[in-house]
LOGU-156447 format. One record per residue (C-alpha): residue number from 0; residue in one letter; x, y, z. Coordinates in nm, 3 decimals, padded with zeros to 5 digits, always signed. Layout:
<nodes>
drendren | marke | u | v | w
NUM | a | X | Y | Z
...
</nodes>
This chain:
<nodes>
drendren | marke | u | v | w
0 | m | -00.020 | +00.014 | -00.022
1 | p | +00.156 | +00.329 | -00.129
2 | a | +00.231 | +00.559 | +00.190
3 | g | +00.033 | +00.830 | +00.017
4 | l | -00.283 | +00.622 | +00.029
5 | t | -00.274 | +00.446 | +00.386
6 | s | -00.509 | +00.710 | +00.551
7 | a | -00.785 | +00.677 | +00.290
8 | v | -00.804 | +00.244 | +00.308
9 | g | -00.941 | +00.068 | +00.541
10 | v | -01.144 | -00.286 | +00.564
11 | g | -01.398 | -00.252 | +00.271
12 | t | -01.234 | +00.000 | +00.060
13 | i | -01.248 | -00.093 | -00.329
14 | v | -00.922 | -00.034 | -00.467
15 | r | -00.772 | -00.076 | -00.824
16 | v | -00.514 | -00.317 | -00.856
17 | p | -00.285 | -00.508 | -01.120
18 | l | -00.372 | -00.841 | -01.230
19 | h | -00.238 | -01.014 | -01.535
20 | g | -00.146 | -00.722 | -01.711
21 | r | -00.489 | -00.544 | -01.658
22 | r | -00.621 | -00.314 | -01.376
23 | v | -00.922 | -00.448 | -01.187
24 | r | -01.090 | -00.337 | -00.885
25 | g | -01.086 | -00.530 | -00.558
26 | w | -01.201 | -00.483 | -00.174
27 | v | -00.963 | -00.442 | +00.125
28 | l | -01.047 | -00.755 | +00.322
29 | d | -00.759 | -00.693 | +00.583
30 | a | -00.508 | -00.519 | +00.726
31 | d | -00.154 | -00.556 | +00.862
32 | v | -00.117 | -00.893 | +00.705
33 | s | +00.214 | -01.047 | +00.717
34 | t | +00.354 | -01.236 | +00.407
35 | p | +00.665 | -01.420 | +00.561
36 | d | +00.692 | -01.623 | +00.224
37 | a | +00.665 | -01.347 | -00.002
38 | a | +00.982 | -01.157 | -00.125
39 | p | +00.934 | -00.840 | -00.138
40 | a | +00.928 | -00.843 | -00.542
41 | d | +00.650 | -01.035 | -00.567
42 | l | +00.451 | -00.774 | -00.442
43 | r | +00.259 | -00.574 | -00.608
44 | a | +00.156 | -00.213 | -00.524
45 | v | -00.201 | -00.101 | -00.461
46 | l | -00.289 | +00.158 | -00.817
47 | g | -00.565 | +00.360 | -00.672
48 | v | -00.847 | +00.360 | -00.444
49 | v | -01.170 | +00.388 | -00.602
50 | s | -01.431 | +00.419 | -00.372
51 | a | -01.583 | +00.346 | -00.027
52 | g | -01.707 | +00.007 | +00.047
53 | p | -01.895 | -00.194 | +00.340
54 | p | -01.766 | -00.112 | +00.658
55 | a | -01.537 | -00.433 | +00.826
56 | a | -01.804 | -00.558 | +01.015
57 | v | -02.006 | -00.589 | +00.695
58 | v | -01.736 | -00.732 | +00.556
59 | d | -01.744 | -01.073 | +00.820
60 | l | -02.089 | -01.095 | +00.757
61 | c | -02.024 | -01.104 | +00.401
62 | r | -01.747 | -01.405 | +00.477
63 | w | -02.035 | -01.590 | +00.701
64 | a | -02.301 | -01.592 | +00.451
65 | a | -02.027 | -01.693 | +00.186
66 | w | -01.958 | -01.986 | +00.404
67 | r | -02.355 | -02.028 | +00.516
68 | w | -02.489 | -02.074 | +00.145
69 | a | -02.153 | -02.186 | -00.016
70 | g | -02.115 | -01.935 | -00.249
71 | p | -01.821 | -01.644 | -00.361
72 | l | -01.705 | -01.386 | -00.117
73 | t | -01.767 | -01.095 | -00.420
74 | t | -02.121 | -01.198 | -00.477
75 | f | -02.174 | -01.058 | -00.092
76 | l | -01.966 | -00.834 | -00.138
77 | r | -02.092 | -00.689 | -00.449
78 | a | -02.446 | -00.666 | -00.282
79 | a | -02.293 | -00.472 | +00.019
80 | s | -02.119 | -00.222 | -00.192
81 | p | -02.273 | +00.073 | -00.329
82 | p | -02.362 | +00.110 | -00.684
83 | n | -02.149 | +00.371 | -00.804
84 | v | -01.826 | +00.571 | -00.710
85 | v | -01.857 | +00.697 | -00.339
86 | a | -01.557 | +00.940 | -00.239
87 | p | -01.357 | +00.755 | -00.004
88 | g | -01.307 | +00.841 | +00.360
89 | p | -01.270 | +00.798 | +00.739
90 | g | -01.642 | +00.667 | +00.838
91 | p | -01.762 | +00.648 | +01.153
92 | e | -01.508 | +00.461 | +01.398
93 | r | -01.771 | +00.285 | +01.585
94 | e | -01.909 | -00.053 | +01.414
95 | t | -02.181 | -00.127 | +01.740
96 | a | -02.454 | +00.071 | +01.878
97 | v | -02.399 | +00.472 | +01.951
98 | y | -02.618 | +00.378 | +02.259
99 | p | -02.533 | +00.068 | +02.411
100 | e | -02.720 | +00.151 | +02.728
101 | l | -02.992 | +00.069 | +02.525
102 | l | -02.889 | -00.277 | +02.423
103 | g | -02.781 | -00.341 | +02.782
104 | p | -02.882 | -00.750 | +02.878
105 | a | -03.114 | -00.575 | +03.168
106 | h | -03.330 | -00.366 | +02.902
107 | p | -03.638 | -00.455 | +02.781
108 | w | -03.560 | -00.346 | +02.435
109 | r | -03.277 | -00.614 | +02.398
110 | t | -03.518 | -00.938 | +02.362
111 | d | -03.542 | -01.078 | +01.984
112 | a | -03.917 | -01.131 | +01.906
113 | v | -04.130 | -01.270 | +01.636
114 | v | -04.461 | -01.031 | +01.643
115 | v | -04.751 | -01.184 | +01.468
116 | v | -04.987 | -00.941 | +01.299
117 | a | -05.328 | -00.943 | +01.103
118 | p | -05.333 | -01.030 | +00.702
119 | a | -05.468 | -00.639 | +00.683
120 | g | -05.368 | -00.304 | +00.530
121 | d | -05.085 | -00.109 | +00.570
122 | r | -05.159 | +00.137 | +00.881
123 | v | -05.163 | -00.189 | +01.138
124 | l | -04.836 | -00.304 | +00.957
125 | e | -04.676 | +00.048 | +00.953
126 | g | -04.824 | +00.081 | +01.352
127 | t | -04.639 | -00.225 | +01.443
128 | v | -04.318 | -00.133 | +01.255
129 | e | -04.291 | +00.185 | +01.446
130 | s | -04.305 | +00.042 | +01.764
131 | l | -04.053 | -00.166 | +01.706
132 | l | -03.762 | +00.102 | +01.605
133 | a | -03.476 | +00.132 | +01.799
134 | p | -03.514 | +00.487 | +02.021
135 | e | -03.155 | +00.574 | +01.932
136 | g | -02.890 | +00.457 | +01.685
137 | s | -03.008 | +00.306 | +01.323
138 | t | -03.282 | +00.052 | +01.240
139 | i | -03.306 | -00.156 | +00.909
140 | v | -03.609 | -00.260 | +00.803
141 | v | -03.640 | -00.550 | +00.542
142 | d | -03.949 | -00.520 | +00.351
143 | p | -03.998 | -00.754 | +00.045
144 | d | -04.273 | -00.581 | -00.100
145 | a | -04.126 | -00.278 | -00.268
146 | p | -04.459 | -00.077 | -00.311
147 | r | -04.521 | -00.148 | +00.036
148 | a | -04.204 | -00.045 | +00.139
149 | a | -04.243 | +00.304 | -00.006
150 | r | -04.584 | +00.366 | +00.180
151 | v | -04.395 | +00.216 | +00.491
152 | a | -04.120 | +00.459 | +00.460
153 | a | -04.330 | +00.748 | +00.391
154 | a | -04.518 | +00.656 | +00.733
155 | l | -04.238 | +00.678 | +00.898
156 | a | -04.089 | +00.991 | +00.776
157 | d | -04.386 | +01.179 | +00.858
158 | d | -04.352 | +01.085 | +01.207
159 | g | -04.003 | +01.217 | +01.223
160 | r | -03.793 | +00.994 | +01.095
161 | d | -03.461 | +01.008 | +00.923
162 | v | -03.553 | +00.732 | +00.690
163 | v | -03.320 | +00.618 | +00.362
164 | v | -03.487 | +00.393 | +00.117
165 | l | -03.245 | +00.144 | -00.059
166 | g | -03.483 | -00.005 | -00.296
167 | s | -03.349 | -00.200 | -00.621
168 | e | -03.655 | -00.016 | -00.810
169 | h | -03.474 | +00.299 | -00.777
170 | d | -03.162 | +00.394 | -01.002
171 | a | -02.804 | +00.365 | -00.953
172 | a | -02.760 | +00.724 | -00.894
173 | h | -03.069 | +00.700 | -00.594
174 | r | -02.899 | +00.401 | -00.442
175 | t | -02.558 | +00.585 | -00.441
176 | r | -02.697 | +00.860 | -00.251
177 | a | -02.858 | +00.663 | -00.005
178 | w | -02.617 | +00.401 | +00.062
179 | d | -02.363 | +00.678 | +00.111
180 | r | -02.646 | +00.870 | +00.360
181 | a | -02.678 | +00.512 | +00.547
182 | r | -02.306 | +00.494 | +00.660
183 | a | -02.339 | +00.798 | +00.853
184 | g | -02.568 | +00.627 | +01.108
185 | a | -02.878 | +00.731 | +01.311
186 | c | -03.125 | +00.694 | +01.020
187 | v | -03.396 | +00.444 | +00.967
188 | v | -03.308 | +00.195 | +00.635
189 | v | -03.633 | +00.065 | +00.477
190 | a | -03.538 | -00.176 | +00.150
191 | g | -03.595 | -00.528 | +00.011
192 | r | -03.359 | -00.791 | +00.076
193 | t | -03.017 | -00.614 | -00.015
194 | g | -03.111 | -00.378 | +00.282
195 | v | -02.944 | -00.645 | +00.512
196 | w | -02.575 | -00.509 | +00.400
197 | a | -02.669 | -00.127 | +00.453
198 | p | -02.326 | -00.004 | +00.587
199 | v | -02.494 | +00.166 | +00.879
200 | p | -02.245 | +00.185 | +01.184
201 | d | -02.467 | +00.226 | +01.482
202 | l | -02.709 | -00.069 | +01.399
203 | a | -02.949 | -00.090 | +01.708
204 | a | -03.237 | -00.310 | +01.546
205 | v | -03.337 | -00.512 | +01.245
206 | v | -03.674 | -00.588 | +01.154
207 | v | -03.793 | -00.820 | +00.897
208 | l | -04.183 | -00.838 | +00.744
209 | d | -04.310 | -01.160 | +00.604
210 | d | -04.018 | -01.354 | +00.641
211 | a | -04.223 | -01.649 | +00.499
212 | d | -04.209 | -01.467 | +00.136
213 | e | -03.996 | -01.565 | -00.135
214 | a | -03.897 | -01.256 | -00.233
215 | l | -03.674 | -01.287 | +00.076
216 | e | -03.437 | -01.501 | -00.093
217 | d | -03.247 | -01.500 | -00.374
218 | e | -03.330 | -01.719 | -00.681
219 | r | -02.952 | -01.729 | -00.780
220 | a | -02.731 | -01.941 | -00.664
221 | p | -02.588 | -01.856 | -00.370
222 | t | -02.972 | -01.838 | -00.275
223 | w | -02.915 | -01.628 | +00.062
224 | n | -03.183 | -01.534 | +00.275
225 | a | -03.245 | -01.189 | +00.403
226 | r | -03.416 | -01.325 | +00.710
227 | d | -03.090 | -01.521 | +00.819
228 | v | -02.848 | -01.271 | +00.752
229 | a | -03.072 | -01.027 | +00.956
230 | v | -03.066 | -01.226 | +01.232
231 | e | -02.679 | -01.275 | +01.193
232 | r | -02.594 | -00.927 | +01.187
233 | a | -02.790 | -00.853 | +01.483
234 | r | -02.628 | -01.125 | +01.674
235 | a | -02.280 | -01.018 | +01.589
236 | c | -02.328 | -00.651 | +01.692
237 | g | -02.563 | -00.733 | +02.010
238 | a | -02.899 | -00.588 | +01.834
239 | p | -03.254 | -00.731 | +01.900
240 | a | -03.374 | -00.906 | +01.554
241 | r | -03.759 | -00.868 | +01.478
242 | v | -03.982 | -01.080 | +01.261
243 | v | -04.296 | -00.945 | +01.169
244 | s | -04.559 | -01.150 | +00.988
245 | p | -04.931 | -01.274 | +00.972
246 | a | -04.776 | -01.633 | +00.976
247 | p | -04.433 | -01.683 | +01.056
248 | t | -04.170 | -01.960 | +00.974
249 | v | -04.051 | -02.254 | +01.157
250 | d | -03.722 | -02.069 | +01.110
251 | a | -03.783 | -01.752 | +01.284
252 | v | -03.973 | -01.909 | +01.527
253 | v | -03.677 | -02.144 | +01.637
254 | a | -03.398 | -01.848 | +01.572
255 | l | -03.609 | -01.581 | +01.739
256 | g | -03.848 | -01.752 | +02.030
257 | a | -04.227 | -01.807 | +02.082
258 | p | -04.429 | -01.540 | +01.856
259 | g | -04.652 | -01.302 | +02.014
260 | t | -04.882 | -01.052 | +01.930
261 | a | -04.886 | -00.649 | +01.914
262 | g | -05.209 | -00.575 | +02.086
263 | p | -05.531 | -00.780 | +02.061
264 | r | -05.522 | -01.091 | +01.863
265 | p | -05.501 | -01.063 | +01.508
266 | r | -05.825 | -01.169 | +01.303
267 | w | -05.843 | -01.306 | +00.965
268 | p | -06.108 | -01.242 | +00.733
269 | r | -06.450 | -01.463 | +00.728
270 | v | -06.323 | -01.816 | +00.610
271 | e | -06.522 | -02.061 | +00.494
272 | v | -06.492 | -02.430 | +00.411
273 | v | -06.616 | -02.640 | +00.155
274 | d | -06.593 | -03.014 | +00.130
275 | p | -06.604 | -03.155 | -00.214
276 | r | -06.732 | -03.478 | -00.101
277 | d | -07.049 | -03.275 | -00.008
278 | e | -07.139 | -03.137 | -00.361
279 | d | -07.218 | -03.251 | -00.663
280 | p | -06.943 | -03.464 | -00.846
281 | t | -07.066 | -03.409 | -01.191
282 | r | -06.980 | -03.034 | -01.116
283 | g | -06.621 | -03.060 | -01.094
284 | l | -06.433 | -02.745 | -00.940
285 | l | -06.701 | -02.547 | -00.959
286 | g | -06.963 | -02.655 | -00.698
287 | e | -07.321 | -02.500 | -00.586
288 | r | -07.179 | -02.313 | -00.270
289 | l | -06.878 | -02.169 | -00.523
290 | a | -07.177 | -02.049 | -00.779
291 | d | -07.366 | -01.911 | -00.515
292 | a | -07.061 | -01.731 | -00.349
293 | l | -06.962 | -01.577 | -00.684
294 | r | -07.275 | -01.483 | -00.758
295 | a | -07.330 | -01.280 | -00.477
296 | t | -07.002 | -01.093 | -00.497
297 | v | -07.071 | -00.993 | -00.846
298 | a | -07.409 | -00.889 | -00.759
299 | r | -07.298 | -00.639 | -00.474
300 | g | -07.020 | -00.531 | -00.738
301 | d | -06.706 | -00.644 | -00.570
302 | q | -06.443 | -00.853 | -00.744
303 | a | -06.411 | -01.256 | -00.695
304 | v | -06.061 | -01.388 | -00.774
305 | c | -06.059 | -01.751 | -00.814
306 | v | -05.676 | -01.922 | -00.757
307 | l | -05.578 | -02.241 | -00.931
308 | n | -05.179 | -02.350 | -00.944
309 | r | -05.246 | -02.522 | -01.292
310 | v | -05.132 | -02.362 | -01.574
311 | g | -05.308 | -02.431 | -01.932
312 | r | -05.621 | -02.615 | -02.025
313 | a | -05.601 | -02.965 | -01.871
314 | q | -05.299 | -03.112 | -01.689
315 | l | -05.472 | -03.454 | -01.698
316 | l | -05.713 | -03.626 | -01.960
317 | a | -05.844 | -03.932 | -02.050
318 | c | -06.017 | -04.068 | -02.339
319 | n | -06.408 | -04.090 | -02.337
320 | s | -06.374 | -04.368 | -02.598
321 | c | -06.147 | -04.665 | -02.395
322 | r | -06.091 | -04.449 | -02.059
323 | e | -05.734 | -04.454 | -02.072
324 | l | -05.498 | -04.154 | -01.952
325 | a | -05.333 | -03.961 | -02.242
326 | r | -04.988 | -04.014 | -02.207
327 | c | -04.664 | -03.911 | -02.422
328 | e | -04.544 | -04.157 | -02.698
329 | r | -04.174 | -04.091 | -02.642
330 | c | -04.157 | -04.120 | -02.250
331 | g | -04.459 | -04.224 | -02.118
332 | a | -04.540 | -03.933 | -01.883
333 | t | -04.928 | -03.801 | -01.871
334 | v | -04.964 | -03.500 | -02.110
335 | l | -05.131 | -03.170 | -02.070
336 | q | -05.351 | -02.985 | -02.310
337 | r | -05.218 | -02.665 | -02.476
338 | d | -05.487 | -02.499 | -02.680
339 | d | -05.561 | -02.774 | -02.947
340 | r | -05.279 | -03.005 | -02.900
341 | l | -05.133 | -03.191 | -02.639
342 | e | -04.821 | -03.140 | -02.491
343 | c | -04.558 | -03.354 | -02.263
344 | a | -04.396 | -03.126 | -01.949
345 | q | -04.151 | -03.375 | -01.916
346 | c | -03.945 | -03.417 | -02.278
347 | g | -04.152 | -03.127 | -02.462
348 | t | -04.297 | -03.385 | -02.736
349 | t | -04.686 | -03.244 | -02.845
350 | r | -04.926 | -03.409 | -03.087
351 | p | -05.269 | -03.334 | -03.193
352 | l | -05.578 | -03.444 | -02.975
353 | v | -05.543 | -03.808 | -03.046
354 | c | -05.555 | -04.117 | -02.810
355 | l | -05.279 | -04.336 | -02.873
356 | h | -05.510 | -04.630 | -02.781
357 | c | -05.790 | -04.619 | -02.980
358 | h | -05.734 | -04.292 | -03.187
359 | g | -06.020 | -04.093 | -03.030
360 | s | -06.026 | -03.739 | -03.075
361 | r | -06.246 | -03.634 | -02.760
362 | f | -06.119 | -03.651 | -02.396
363 | r | -06.240 | -03.596 | -02.048
364 | v | -06.060 | -03.317 | -01.826
365 | l | -05.958 | -03.520 | -01.491
366 | r | -05.763 | -03.220 | -01.400
367 | p | -05.851 | -02.888 | -01.572
368 | g | -05.603 | -02.564 | -01.586
369 | v | -05.685 | -02.222 | -01.569
370 | a | -05.800 | -02.187 | -01.929
371 | r | -06.028 | -02.444 | -01.868
372 | v | -06.136 | -02.332 | -01.564
373 | r | -06.185 | -01.973 | -01.715
374 | d | -06.422 | -02.113 | -01.991
375 | d | -06.656 | -02.301 | -01.781
376 | l | -06.684 | -01.951 | -01.496
377 | a | -06.813 | -01.809 | -01.815
378 | a | -07.043 | -02.067 | -01.908
379 | l | -07.188 | -02.057 | -01.492
380 | l | -07.166 | -01.656 | -01.530
381 | p | -07.272 | -01.606 | -01.886
382 | r | -07.345 | -01.215 | -01.797
383 | t | -07.006 | -01.198 | -01.659
384 | d | -06.664 | -01.133 | -01.779
385 | v | -06.418 | -01.327 | -01.690
386 | a | -06.032 | -01.299 | -01.737
387 | a | -05.734 | -01.563 | -01.673
388 | v | -05.414 | -01.455 | -01.503
389 | d | -05.096 | -01.619 | -01.490
390 | a | -04.745 | -01.561 | -01.446
391 | s | -04.697 | -01.468 | -01.835
392 | t | -05.002 | -01.230 | -01.850
393 | d | -04.904 | -00.879 | -01.914
394 | e | -04.835 | -00.676 | -01.580
395 | h | -05.054 | -00.397 | -01.781
396 | a | -05.309 | -00.591 | -01.888
397 | a | -05.665 | -00.479 | -01.753
398 | l | -05.741 | -00.673 | -01.445
399 | d | -06.097 | -00.482 | -01.377
400 | a | -06.325 | -00.795 | -01.481
401 | p | -06.565 | -00.918 | -01.204
402 | v | -06.408 | -01.212 | -01.203
403 | l | -06.030 | -01.308 | -01.240
404 | v | -05.911 | -01.673 | -01.244
405 | g | -05.518 | -01.759 | -01.220
406 | t | -05.215 | -01.922 | -01.073
407 | e | -05.113 | -01.727 | -00.726
408 | a | -05.002 | -01.465 | -01.005
409 | v | -05.344 | -01.357 | -00.945
410 | l | -05.305 | -01.250 | -00.574
411 | h | -05.007 | -01.021 | -00.678
412 | r | -05.204 | -00.877 | -01.024
413 | a | -05.535 | -00.835 | -00.880
414 | p | -05.673 | -00.469 | -00.783
415 | r | -05.660 | -00.415 | -00.399
416 | v | -05.983 | -00.182 | -00.394
417 | r | -06.277 | -00.404 | -00.430
418 | v | -06.213 | -00.790 | -00.398
419 | g | -06.472 | -00.940 | -00.174
420 | l | -06.429 | -01.278 | -00.232
421 | v | -06.083 | -01.507 | -00.280
422 | a | -06.155 | -01.875 | -00.380
423 | y | -05.900 | -02.151 | -00.380
424 | l | -06.073 | -02.382 | -00.583
425 | e | -05.828 | -02.694 | -00.518
426 | l | -05.633 | -02.629 | -00.188
427 | d | -05.537 | -02.995 | -00.136
428 | q | -05.311 | -02.962 | -00.443
429 | e | -05.129 | -02.721 | -00.226
430 | l | -05.165 | -02.913 | +00.134
431 | l | -05.042 | -03.246 | -00.059
432 | a | -04.758 | -03.083 | -00.238
433 | p | -04.420 | -03.330 | -00.247
434 | r | -04.258 | -03.028 | -00.069
435 | a | -04.073 | -03.004 | +00.273
436 | r | -04.243 | -02.651 | +00.336
437 | a | -04.580 | -02.762 | +00.184
438 | a | -04.803 | -02.632 | +00.450
439 | e | -04.599 | -02.319 | +00.555
440 | q | -04.641 | -02.222 | +00.195
441 | a | -05.008 | -02.306 | +00.159
442 | l | -05.033 | -02.061 | +00.461
443 | w | -04.882 | -01.812 | +00.300
444 | l | -05.107 | -01.837 | -00.027
445 | l | -05.418 | -01.788 | +00.198
446 | v | -05.224 | -01.467 | +00.374
447 | r | -05.192 | -01.316 | +00.060
448 | g | -05.563 | -01.412 | -00.043
449 | a | -05.630 | -01.244 | +00.296
450 | r | -05.440 | -00.907 | +00.213
451 | l | -05.670 | -00.870 | -00.091
452 | l | -05.984 | -00.887 | +00.108
453 | g | -05.830 | -00.610 | +00.335
454 | g | -05.855 | -00.828 | +00.679
455 | e | -06.141 | -00.851 | +00.909
456 | r | -06.398 | -00.576 | +00.731
457 | g | -06.743 | -00.672 | +00.580
458 | h | -06.871 | -00.941 | +00.334
459 | g | -06.540 | -01.037 | +00.185
460 | r | -06.412 | -01.423 | +00.298
461 | l | -06.206 | -01.644 | +00.194
462 | l | -06.343 | -01.951 | +00.043
463 | l | -06.145 | -02.280 | +00.084
464 | q | -06.262 | -02.615 | -00.111
465 | t | -06.062 | -02.899 | +00.033
466 | r | -06.113 | -03.284 | +00.121
467 | l | -05.884 | -03.206 | +00.467
468 | p | -06.123 | -02.935 | +00.680
469 | d | -05.911 | -03.095 | +00.958
470 | h | -05.565 | -02.990 | +00.840
471 | e | -05.383 | -02.754 | +01.053
472 | v | -05.332 | -02.501 | +00.766
473 | v | -05.717 | -02.464 | +00.735
474 | r | -05.760 | -02.466 | +01.094
475 | a | -05.508 | -02.193 | +01.128
476 | a | -05.741 | -01.971 | +00.907
477 | l | -06.050 | -02.064 | +01.081
478 | t | -05.901 | -01.964 | +01.410
479 | s | -05.653 | -01.710 | +01.333
480 | d | -05.364 | -01.912 | +01.491
481 | p | -05.088 | -01.987 | +01.256
482 | q | -04.919 | -02.128 | +01.561
483 | l | -05.088 | -02.425 | +01.462
484 | v | -04.920 | -02.463 | +01.139
485 | v | -04.597 | -02.387 | +01.332
486 | d | -04.610 | -02.661 | +01.571
487 | a | -04.743 | -02.905 | +01.348
488 | e | -04.427 | -02.836 | +01.079
489 | r | -04.168 | -02.796 | +01.389
490 | a | -04.204 | -03.168 | +01.484
491 | r | -04.212 | -03.269 | +01.122
492 | r | -03.909 | -03.118 | +01.032
493 | r | -03.717 | -03.255 | +01.364
494 | l | -03.812 | -03.587 | +01.298
495 | l | -03.690 | -03.591 | +00.903
496 | g | -03.374 | -03.341 | +01.057
497 | f | -03.514 | -03.100 | +00.786
498 | p | -03.387 | -02.701 | +00.829
499 | p | -03.338 | -02.530 | +01.099
500 | f | -03.304 | -02.884 | +01.276
501 | g | -03.042 | -03.026 | +00.995
502 | g | -02.877 | -02.939 | +00.680
503 | v | -03.005 | -02.984 | +00.375
504 | a | -02.851 | -02.890 | +00.027
505 | e | -02.958 | -02.930 | -00.345
506 | l | -02.671 | -02.984 | -00.600
507 | s | -02.764 | -02.947 | -00.959
508 | g | -02.638 | -02.874 | -01.326
509 | a | -02.363 | -03.088 | -01.577
510 | p | -02.412 | -03.485 | -01.476
511 | d | -01.996 | -03.468 | -01.433
512 | a | -01.976 | -03.193 | -01.165
513 | v | -02.214 | -03.337 | -00.979
514 | a | -02.142 | -03.670 | -00.959
515 | a | -01.765 | -03.501 | -00.863
516 | a | -01.915 | -03.322 | -00.612
517 | c | -02.105 | -03.581 | -00.446
518 | d | -01.811 | -03.799 | -00.464
519 | a | -01.601 | -03.555 | -00.276
520 | l | -01.908 | -03.541 | -00.030
521 | r | -01.973 | -03.887 | +00.042
522 | e | -01.605 | -03.883 | +00.236
523 | v | -01.689 | -03.620 | +00.509
524 | d | -01.813 | -03.787 | +00.820
525 | g | -02.203 | -03.734 | +00.878
526 | i | -02.276 | -03.595 | +00.508
527 | d | -02.562 | -03.807 | +00.331
528 | v | -02.568 | -03.810 | -00.002
529 | l | -02.892 | -03.925 | -00.206
530 | g | -02.857 | -03.917 | -00.591
531 | p | -02.745 | -03.823 | -00.827
532 | v | -03.000 | -03.900 | -01.057
533 | a | -03.081 | -03.756 | -01.399
534 | r | -03.343 | -03.459 | -01.430
535 | s | -03.693 | -03.530 | -01.552
536 | g | -03.678 | -03.520 | -01.958
537 | s | -03.309 | -03.432 | -01.935
538 | t | -02.974 | -03.600 | -02.036
539 | t | -02.720 | -03.270 | -01.979
540 | s | -02.863 | -03.219 | -01.624
541 | s | -02.877 | -03.407 | -01.296
542 | r | -02.909 | -03.270 | -00.938
543 | a | -02.859 | -03.486 | -00.591
544 | l | -02.949 | -03.438 | -00.236
545 | v | -02.700 | -03.356 | +00.041
546 | k | -02.823 | -03.409 | +00.436
547 | s | -02.611 | -03.341 | +00.754
548 | v | -02.730 | -03.388 | +01.137
549 | s | -02.684 | -02.956 | +01.137
550 | v | -02.619 | -02.656 | +00.913
551 | a | -02.315 | -02.563 | +01.049
552 | e | -02.182 | -02.937 | +00.934
553 | l | -02.324 | -02.922 | +00.579
554 | c | -02.198 | -02.566 | +00.489
555 | d | -01.849 | -02.671 | +00.651
556 | a | -01.869 | -02.973 | +00.391
557 | l | -01.929 | -02.800 | +00.102
558 | a | -01.660 | -02.578 | +00.184
559 | d | -01.417 | -02.838 | +00.092
560 | p | -01.196 | -02.765 | -00.202
561 | r | -01.291 | -03.046 | -00.369
562 | v | -01.628 | -02.972 | -00.445
563 | d | -01.515 | -02.617 | -00.560
564 | a | -01.288 | -02.792 | -00.762
565 | a | -01.603 | -03.022 | -00.940
566 | r | -01.709 | -02.678 | -01.088
567 | g | -01.416 | -02.695 | -01.336
568 | l | -01.610 | -03.003 | -01.497
569 | g | -01.928 | -02.823 | -01.582
570 | r | -02.185 | -02.620 | -01.424
571 | l | -02.261 | -02.690 | -01.075
572 | r | -02.539 | -02.504 | -00.879
573 | i | -02.592 | -02.535 | -00.493
574 | d | -02.871 | -02.437 | -00.335
575 | v | -02.871 | -02.440 | +00.028
576 | d | -03.198 | -02.487 | +00.262
577 | p | -03.401 | -02.542 | -00.065
578 | r | -03.755 | -02.370 | -00.097
579 | r | -03.892 | -02.624 | -00.306
580 | v | -03.772 | -02.962 | -00.225
</nodes>
């Protein structure tokens, strides 16, 4: 380090260095490093200082995250750095809270907490968040819902708080100015998942909203979760961590303790359970009670939203003539109907609407998709417009039809001003999904519907069609008690050794790379490897599941250099704590 640059450089500073004839940027990760084995002639001088970077405490947090999610350190350092150049200079010397007396062990503010709120409007949530802010120092508020985060930030600013918004929806210049302001401390940072890396030097509290929302987890590897990073950062500097949610996860409850409520017990909207076994079987998904609810909602001038997580026209068909299931002639899997053709979801083979056994062209739909249900609803309500919505629907499409039907994307796209009914046409598909977090994810799907209704108001209601009326998710919605799901899930995961009571990771990618990584992990004590197996319908991709009795043992095993060396054989994706396994 040239003498003229020493005063402007600290841990986390972004500098320019020579590398193989090029000038590249890098982060300073440590100071006063001794290199006894390196000759002075082998060392290269830093060429210049580029920008301020994450403070030392955040650099340590990045190291922890790289270990926790088996990813490159640079991924997290980039997330913690400003988008544009920020003039380097001496920042605040303290990396912990400015007011340690507020964070002493005996002070009531010191405790971590999980706070259960009603799935209602923003006012209740804004009041809860405000009550959880630290009286002094800085508070980081992580909100996965960008529009709501903007409203929360505006409400806190109106109450006199110095608010810094670090949302990814803003341009790089805005985020750079916000990052620079945050490193001065004494503020409230409101942001999405990247807000956990905010460079505040006086962190006094962290508040995470809706920890079950998948937007808190990065879809790209490393698949880090903002809730876990927030809890680790709070613990590292002795600040409390708070999770606020209508349906907290098992992970949050295990990490922070039993949930409590802010004020009276939160209430959900009115919930009606319809058991299809009590309905006319010839009506399919559109039973009499659902039809009555739809007609009553439309007659009041409200909007009805129907949820079915199956795209296309039909996911399962049987020939009318020979009763055989419609299957793929290439791989034997069942096919689905796409408009006027049959398509295999596994290998992509398509063919006309023709039965392979008897060559009949008429099929009975056993498992309808959104497109077919839209047509059936239009026939059931002939004087009412019905629109279909899925992930491919244009975000700017007109969604003012009296009846909307779609995948869970409809819960994100539907307007929130006049929804009077949210009906889940086949909730059993979510309750019985072959996933470790199925119950937790199903409850969160109901939370999204309850929020469309605005909570406990008037005639709005959730209608759940299910053959499992005693399932803990259904009972939790009926009784407004998400703890029922937490208790059941905690017992199941403890028995299976799934997170947070064990470590699980999914390896996927090129067969050679996955096989080499699995071979290396099998040599590690305490690690179980299941697979690898070929992905459905693919000859160029495989996957495997890795389990351990603890997250720490799993992360230590994934940090083995032999696992990293397997990447040289092809693409290798490591998903720690996979949501959909």
